[in-house]
C-alpha positions as CSV (number, residue, x, y, z in Angstrom):
1,X,-64.5,63.2,-66.4
2,X,-64.3,64.5,-69.5
3,X,-61.1,65.2,-72.2
4,X,-58.4,62.2,-72.1
5,X,-59.6,61.5,-68.4
6,X,-59.4,57.6,-67.8
7,X,-62.0,56.2,-65.3
8,X,-61.8,53.9,-62.2
9,X,-63.3,50.3,-61.9
10,X,-62.5,47.0,-60.0
11,X,-61.3,40.1,-61.1
12,X,-61.8,41.9,-58.0
13,X,-62.0,43.7,-61.7
14,X,-61.5,47.1,-61.8
15,X,-62.0,49.5,-64.8
16,X,-60.2,52.4,-64.6
17,X,-63.1,54.5,-65.5
18,X,-63.4,49.9,-62.9
19,X,-63.9,45.3,-63.0
20,X,-63.4,42.0,-60.7
21,X,-62.0,38.3,-60.8
22,X,-64.8,35.3,-60.2
23,X,-66.6,36.1,-57.5
24,X,-64.6,38.0,-55.1
25,X,-65.1,39.2,-51.8
26,X,-64.1,43.6,-51.4
27,X,-65.5,44.1,-48.5
28,X,-67.3,41.8,-45.6
29,X,-70.6,40.4,-46.8
30,X,-70.3,42.0,-50.4
31,X,-69.7,39.7,-53.6
32,X,-69.0,40.3,-57.3
33,X,-69.5,38.1,-60.6
34,X,-66.9,39.5,-62.5
35,X,-65.5,37.3,-65.3
36,X,-64.0,37.0,-69.2
37,X,-66.8,36.0,-71.2
38,X,-64.3,35.0,-74.3
39,X,-61.1,36.6,-74.9
40,X,-62.0,40.0,-75.8
41,X,-65.1,40.3,-73.8
42,X,-65.4,41.2,-69.9
43,X,-68.4,40.7,-67.7
44,X,-68.2,43.4,-64.7
45,X,-70.8,44.5,-62.0
46,X,-71.0,47.6,-60.8
47,X,-71.7,49.2,-57.0
48,X,-74.6,47.9,-56.0
49,X,-76.2,51.3,-55.7
50,X,-75.3,52.4,-59.2
51,X,-78.3,52.3,-62.2
52,X,-78.4,53.4,-65.5
53,X,-79.6,56.9,-65.6
54,X,-77.4,57.6,-62.7
55,X,-74.2,59.7,-63.1
56,X,-72.0,57.0,-62.4
57,X,-73.9,54.7,-64.6
58,X,-74.3,57.5,-67.6
59,X,-70.3,58.1,-67.3
60,X,-69.9,54.1,-68.1
61,X,-72.3,53.6,-70.5
62,X,-71.3,57.2,-72.5
63,X,-67.1,57.0,-71.6
64,X,-66.4,57.1,-75.2
65,X,-68.7,60.2,-76.6
66,X,-67.8,62.1,-73.6
67,X,-63.6,61.5,-74.4
68,X,-62.9,59.1,-71.7
69,X,-61.2,55.9,-72.6
70,X,-61.5,52.9,-70.2
71,X,-58.3,50.9,-68.8
72,X,-59.7,47.4,-67.3
73,X,-57.4,46.0,-64.6
74,X,-57.8,43.0,-62.6
75,X,-56.9,40.8,-59.1
76,X,-57.6,37.1,-58.4
77,X,-58.4,38.5,-54.8
78,X,-57.7,41.3,-52.5
79,X,-54.9,39.3,-50.5
80,X,-52.1,37.6,-51.6
81,X,-52.6,33.8,-50.9
82,X,-56.1,35.2,-49.6
83,X,-54.7,35.8,-45.6
84,X,-55.8,38.1,-43.6
85,X,-52.3,40.7,-43.0
86,X,-50.8,39.4,-45.7
87,X,-49.8,41.6,-48.6
88,X,-52.2,43.2,-51.0
89,X,-52.4,41.4,-54.1
90,X,-51.2,43.5,-57.3
91,X,-53.6,44.5,-59.9
92,X,-52.8,43.3,-63.7
93,X,-53.9,45.6,-66.4
94,X,-55.7,44.0,-69.3
95,X,-55.8,47.5,-71.5
96,X,-58.5,50.0,-73.3
97,X,-62.5,48.6,-72.9
98,X,-65.2,50.0,-74.4
99,X,-68.5,49.8,-73.1
100,X,-70.7,47.4,-75.1
101,X,-74.0,46.4,-73.1
102,X,-75.6,46.2,-69.7
103,X,-78.6,44.5,-67.8
104,X,-80.2,45.1,-65.2
105,X,-79.6,47.7,-62.2
106,X,-78.6,47.8,-58.7
107,X,-75.8,46.7,-59.8
108,X,-75.0,47.3,-63.4
109,X,-73.8,43.9,-65.3
110,X,-71.4,45.9,-67.8
111,X,-69.9,44.0,-70.9
112,X,-66.9,45.3,-71.7
113,X,-64.9,44.6,-75.0
114,X,-61.5,44.5,-74.5
115,X,-59.0,46.1,-77.3
116,X,-56.8,43.3,-77.0
117,X,-57.3,39.8,-76.3
118,X,-56.7,38.6,-72.8
119,X,-53.8,36.1,-72.8
120,X,-54.9,32.5,-73.2
121,X,-52.9,31.5,-70.0
122,X,-55.0,33.8,-67.8
123,X,-58.3,32.5,-68.9
124,X,-59.1,29.7,-67.0
125,X,-58.1,32.3,-63.7
126,X,-60.7,34.6,-64.8
127,X,-63.3,32.0,-65.3
128,X,-63.9,32.1,-68.6
129,X,-67.6,31.2,-69.5
130,X,-67.9,29.6,-72.8
């Protein structure tokens, strides 16, 4: 992704470069631990195969220097009311985020710094860890 491109991540969080909600199930047997760490800091776990040295890991780490911006989208669950067959839950855009740090690999636990704070009313749903 170069130039002015946006990236795509997944509360289920998804940075559009990707992120998720409190522990979520994206598909059977796959859980993430994506949550707000504060009003402007978000913890997101990458796909289970992503390492820091991989092209995807490098895209996350160096997005700013490569001219890409990250938009973070979140949703509490995949389906409304959590019911199979229910309509898909829409994502909510938290705005632009910048890579701050990461720990581990497979998955990478990435901390994204949001340009604007998460609205206070949304923090309890996003499992604010203070």
